[in-house]
N, C-alpha and C positions, 0 to 999 in steps of 0.2 A: 869395880864400882866407879872408878874415875871415868872409864870409857862410857858407861851408861849416862853419867851426869853430863859428859861432853856431848853425847848425842841428843839428849833432851834440851840442853841449853843452845846448841848450835842448830838443831833442826826441829825445834818445837812447832814451827809453822807447818812443816811437812807432816809431822805426826798429827797435828790438828786437822789438816785437810784430809789425811787418811782416815782419821776417826769419823769425820763427817761423812765420807763415802761409805764406811762400814755401817754407820747408823742409818743412812738413807737407804741403802740396799736391804738391810735387815727389816726396816719399817715397811718398805714397799712389799717385800717378800711376805711378811706376816699379813698385811692387808689382803694381798692377792690370795694367800693361803686360806684366809677366813672366808673370802668371797666365794671360793671354790669348795672349801671344806664343809661349810654349813649345808649347802645343797647336797653334797655327796653323802653327808650323814643322814639327811632327811630321806634321800633315795634309798640308802641301805636299810634304814629303820622302818620306813613306812611305804616304800615303793613296791611295785609289783615284782614278781620274781626276776624277769629280765632286767628291769631297772636296778634292782638290788644287786644282781650279779655284775652288772656293768660297774657300779660303784665299788663293789668288792674287788673286782679285777684291777681297777685303777689304783686302789689303795695298796693292794699286794704288789703291783708293779713298781710303784714309786717308793714304797717302803723296803722293797727287796733288792733294789739296785743302789749303788753308791751315788751320792750327790755329785761327785766329781764326774762320773760317767754321764749322768744326765746333763751336766753343764757342757761337757765336751760334745755330746750329741746335738745339743741345741746350737752351740756357737760354731762348732766345726762341721757338724753333720748336715744341718739345714741348708747351707749353701749348695750342696749337691742337688737340692730340689729347687734351686733358684731363690731361696729365702736367706737373705743376709741381714743379720741383726747387729746393732751397735753392741759394744762390749757390756755396757751397763744394762742395756735392755735385756740382753741374753742372761746376764747374772740375775736380774730381778725375776725374770720369767722362770728360770731354773729353780731359784729358791722358793718362789711362790708355788710352783707345781709340786715340789717336794713337800713343802709345809702343808699343803692342802691334804695330802694323804694322812699326815699325822693329826692335823686338826680335826679331820673328819672322824677319826677314832675317838678323840676327846669329846667331841660333840655327841657322837653316838652313845658313848658311855653316860653322858649327862642325860640324854633322852631316855635311855633304858633304866636309869635310876629313879625316874619319876613313876610313881605307882599307876597301875592301870586304872585304878578307881577314879583318878582325875579325868582321864579321857572318857570313861563311862559316864561320869557325872555331867561332863560338858555335852556329850551326845544326848543324854536324857533331857537336858535343858533346851534341846533343839538346835544346837550348834552342829555344823557340818564338821567332818573330820579335818578338813583343811583349816577352818577357823579355829578349831580346838587346838591344833598344832601351833598356829601362829599367835593365838591370844592366851593360851594356857600353858602349853608345854615349853615353847621356845623362851619366853621371859624367865621361867625358872631355870631352864638349862643354861642360859647365858650366865647366870650367877654361879651355878654349880661348876661350870667349866673353867672358871678363872684359875684355880690352882694348876690344873693340867695345862691350860693355855700359857701360864707363866713359865712352866718348864719348857714348852715349845719355843717361847720367845727367847729365853736364855740359850737354849740349844741352837736356835737359828742364828743368834749373834755369834756364837762360836763357829758354827758351820760356815758362816759367810766368809771365813778366811780362805776358802778354796778359790775364791774369785781372783786371787792374785795370779792364778795359773793362766788366766787369759789376759795378762798384762794390765790389770786394773790396780791403781795405786790406792788400795785401801790400807789399813794399818799393817797388815801382813806384807803387802806389796812394798810399802815404804821401808819396812824392816829388811826386806830382801835387797832392795837397792842400796841401802846404807851398809849392809853386810858386805856386798860386793865392792863398794867404793872404798871402805876403810879396812877391809879384811878382818872384821871383828864380829864374827857370827855370834859368839856368846853374848857380847854386849848388845848387839842389835836385836837379837831375838828375845833377850831378857827384857829389853825396853818394850818390845811388843807385848810380851807376857804381862808386864806391869799394867799396860794400858787396858788389856782385856780383863784383867782382874778388877780394875776400877770400874769398867763398864758393866761387867756382870754383877758386881756388888751393888752398883747404883740402880741397875734395872731391877734386880731382885728386891731391893728396898722399896722402889716405887710400886712394883706389882703387889708386894705384900700390903702396902697401904691401900691399893685398889681393892684387894680381896677383903680387907677388913671393912672398908666403906660399903661394900655390897652385901656384907653379911647381915641378915636380919635376926637379931637376938630372939631366941625362943621359938623360931620357926624352923621346924624340921621337915625335910621332904620325905614323904612316904617312900620307902624302898620297895621296889618290885620283888615279889617273891616267886 
């Protein structure tokens, strides 16, 4: 316990900077994942067979391989093709591409939970399929997806710890450096664990507040049968 207190009091600035890197990479990865995941979900749910198959293949590929392998392929593998990325850029892209596969499934689940009757009603009123999707389906799906998206956000926060493997000083990277400097792996990684617990609990609290604020009392979405 004394070693943990020593690390926090002596290197609080290092931990603070590492926390900032962790949160920044997580936030960018989630935004990139949403920007790619929503179109993938639309492609898989409403696209033609080839388009749907492409989205399904992407999702299976990125969900079926470890994030660490994807990170290494992007950071260490792309230079073989003449593409060299900065460490933080490679980390954000890796997290974003990985998150997109999971977010696509959350969005797809939200889309399919909305009853077919709403699409039929929109078409009966003269709306095109695209307009019905963007004005009727997506607004409801964005509310329904929040619980699943919250799980992805917290999972992405924890998964971001792999980026220390490419020498990024996130929270995990700072812990590794301090462990090597003072030869106190138990204290160093315990300090890292404490920070992650605080971050996860804080994020969970904030996302729970968001979910409650988006809930419409008395409004139930018709489930597809």
